[in-house]
DRENPAVO-740244 format. One line per 8 residues: number of its first residue (from 1); for each residue y negated, x, z of C-alpha. Coordinates in nm, 3 decimals, always signed. Last residue first. Example, Ala and Ser with C-alpha at 12.3 -4.5 7.8 and 13.67 -1.06 7.14 Angstrom:
2	+0.106,+1.367,+0.714 ~ +0.450,+1.230,+0.780;
//
This chain:
169	-3.232,-1.205,-1.539 ~ -3.489,-1.480,-1.536 ~ -3.274,-1.717,-1.318 ~ -3.281,-2.012,-1.577 ~ -3.228,-1.802,-1.898 ~ -2.966,-1.562,-1.726 ~ -2.776,-1.885,-1.589 ~ -2.769,-2.024,-1.947;
161	-2.642,-1.712,-2.105 ~ -2.388,-1.674,-1.835 ~ -2.271,-2.037,-1.907 ~ -2.252,-1.958,-2.285 ~ -2.063,-1.637,-2.240 ~ -1.809,-1.812,-1.998 ~ -1.761,-2.095,-2.240 ~ -1.708,-1.875,-2.546;
153	-1.421,-1.649,-2.457 ~ -1.344,-1.377,-2.210 ~ -1.386,-1.361,-1.823 ~ -1.440,-0.997,-1.710 ~ -1.145,-0.906,-1.484 ~ -1.135,-1.022,-1.124 ~ -0.780,-1.151,-1.152 ~ -0.893,-1.517,-1.131;
145	-1.115,-1.457,-1.435 ~ -1.461,-1.322,-1.396 ~ -1.817,-1.443,-1.493 ~ -2.094,-1.244,-1.372 ~ -2.424,-1.234,-1.162 ~ -2.542,-0.921,-1.016 ~ -2.761,-0.898,-0.716 ~ -3.062,-0.683,-0.586;
137	-3.148,-0.327,-0.675 ~ -2.875,-0.140,-0.491 ~ -2.623,-0.427,-0.588 ~ -2.493,-0.724,-0.402 ~ -2.230,-0.954,-0.593 ~ -2.260,-1.297,-0.748 ~ -1.953,-1.415,-0.908 ~ -1.903,-1.709,-1.134;
129	-1.533,-1.761,-1.140 ~ -1.315,-1.907,-1.444 ~ -1.154,-2.209,-1.572 ~ -1.201,-2.323,-1.941 ~ -1.186,-2.658,-2.088 ~ -1.568,-2.631,-2.160 ~ -1.655,-2.540,-1.806 ~ -1.442,-2.563,-1.486;
121	-1.584,-2.354,-1.197 ~ -1.478,-2.148,-0.913 ~ -1.793,-2.022,-0.758 ~ -1.799,-1.692,-0.599 ~ -2.006,-1.502,-0.352 ~ -1.714,-1.404,-0.124 ~ -1.891,-1.533,+0.194 ~ -2.060,-1.804,-0.023;
113	-1.727,-1.962,-0.120 ~ -1.775,-2.251,-0.358 ~ -1.495,-2.451,-0.506 ~ -1.411,-2.686,-0.793 ~ -1.781,-2.651,-0.937 ~ -1.763,-2.892,-1.235 ~ -1.952,-2.804,-1.557 ~ -2.012,-3.042,-1.844;
105	-2.374,-3.059,-1.825 ~ -2.535,-2.796,-1.611 ~ -2.743,-2.926,-1.296 ~ -2.511,-2.819,-1.036 ~ -2.467,-2.490,-1.188 ~ -2.842,-2.396,-1.181 ~ -2.849,-2.505,-0.802 ~ -2.545,-2.301,-0.717;
97	-2.704,-2.003,-0.906 ~ -3.013,-2.040,-0.700 ~ -2.798,-2.053,-0.377 ~ -2.620,-1.726,-0.483 ~ -2.957,-1.560,-0.567 ~ -3.069,-1.634,-0.224 ~ -2.741,-1.501,-0.061 ~ -2.752,-1.192,-0.270;
89	-3.115,-1.085,-0.185 ~ -3.353,-1.064,-0.495 ~ -3.377,-0.916,-0.842 ~ -3.114,-1.043,-1.076 ~ -2.874,-0.826,-1.286 ~ -2.656,-0.974,-1.568 ~ -2.307,-1.052,-1.656 ~ -2.038,-1.154,-1.914;
81	-2.202,-0.979,-2.211 ~ -2.275,-0.670,-2.006 ~ -2.605,-0.564,-1.861 ~ -2.653,-0.187,-1.818 ~ -2.996,-0.136,-1.683 ~ -2.927,-0.143,-1.318 ~ -2.595,+0.030,-1.363 ~ -2.278,-0.171,-1.407;
73	-2.101,-0.299,-1.091 ~ -1.756,-0.178,-0.987 ~ -1.499,-0.387,-0.821 ~ -1.273,-0.171,-0.627 ~ -0.903,-0.040,-0.664 ~ -0.829,-0.173,-1.005 ~ -0.534,+0.015,-1.159 ~ -0.548,+0.143,-1.530;
65	-0.571,+0.503,-1.436 ~ -0.240,+0.515,-1.268 ~ -0.246,+0.530,-0.901 ~ -0.269,+0.859,-0.700 ~ +0.015,+0.962,-0.507 ~ -0.069,+1.060,-0.156 ~ +0.256,+1.048,+0.022 ~ +0.455,+1.192,-0.278;
57	+0.554,+1.529,-0.159 ~ +0.521,+1.427,+0.213 ~ +0.893,+1.432,+0.311 ~ +0.907,+1.379,+0.684 ~ +0.948,+1.694,+0.899 ~ +1.263,+1.842,+1.085 ~ +1.483,+1.775,+0.780 ~ +1.431,+2.082,+0.550;
49	+1.482,+2.320,+0.857 ~ +1.828,+2.148,+0.952 ~ +1.813,+1.999,+1.278 ~ +1.981,+2.107,+1.591 ~ +1.960,+1.888,+1.905 ~ +1.960,+2.063,+2.242 ~ +2.226,+1.921,+2.483 ~ +2.082,+1.705,+2.764;
41	+2.220,+1.375,+2.650 ~ +2.576,+1.522,+2.561 ~ +2.617,+1.650,+2.921 ~ +2.611,+2.018,+2.973 ~ +2.939,+2.247,+2.948 ~ +2.913,+2.232,+2.573 ~ +2.589,+2.411,+2.543 ~ +2.709,+2.682,+2.798;
33	+2.985,+2.802,+2.576 ~ +3.324,+2.924,+2.669 ~ +3.583,+3.071,+2.434 ~ +3.934,+2.961,+2.518 ~ +4.265,+3.131,+2.594 ~ +4.171,+3.270,+2.939 ~ +4.002,+2.939,+3.044 ~ +4.322,+2.744,+3.006;
25	+4.280,+2.458,+2.779 ~ +4.617,+2.269,+2.828 ~ +4.751,+2.388,+2.485 ~ +4.714,+2.753,+2.566 ~ +4.887,+2.704,+2.918 ~ +5.158,+2.507,+2.762 ~ +5.205,+2.774,+2.484 ~ +5.218,+3.055,+2.719;
17	+5.458,+2.876,+2.960 ~ +5.679,+2.778,+2.676 ~ +5.681,+3.137,+2.542 ~ +5.747,+3.286,+2.898 ~ +6.044,+3.032,+2.943 ~ +6.192,+3.127,+2.614 ~ +6.151,+3.496,+2.684 ~ +6.305,+3.445,+3.011;
9	+6.599,+3.268,+2.893 ~ +6.659,+3.526,+2.604 ~ +6.643,+3.796,+2.876 ~ +6.893,+3.606,+3.092 ~ +7.121,+3.546,+2.800 ~ +7.105,+3.917,+2.707 ~ +7.199,+4.029,+3.056 ~ +7.493,+3.807,+3.067;
1	+7.613,+3.939,+2.745;
//
């Protein structure tokens, strides 16, 4: 019985020693990795394959067909009801348009921006812009609303007709 007790005691001590050594991280019971031996800053970063580049699937999405990206001028022969072509340099035509607008009855020039080629006018209870833009053959005079779309209504049409008659467009 004494022998059984010593054997049991030895087994218990051995089991405790093995569990203590295993729990404390003895190298015999653990798999080693050189990646984990390095400092966290120098370890290589693993990135999943689909996350190593930015998503470019919608990077060059084209706008819908109704969006305005650039003002377009009609062809040389294609006059529109709210505009007409004029021969000459844009700045000279802009000055001539300013002279005609100053002489027009019932018209008030609220603002004038030669760099932009626009006159902000009040005419016949309507507010709109008279725009002078450069074209391949000279300049183009038109009436536009503040959004840059063709101005609608009778006052813009009457003013464009008067400008066309005065400038010979």
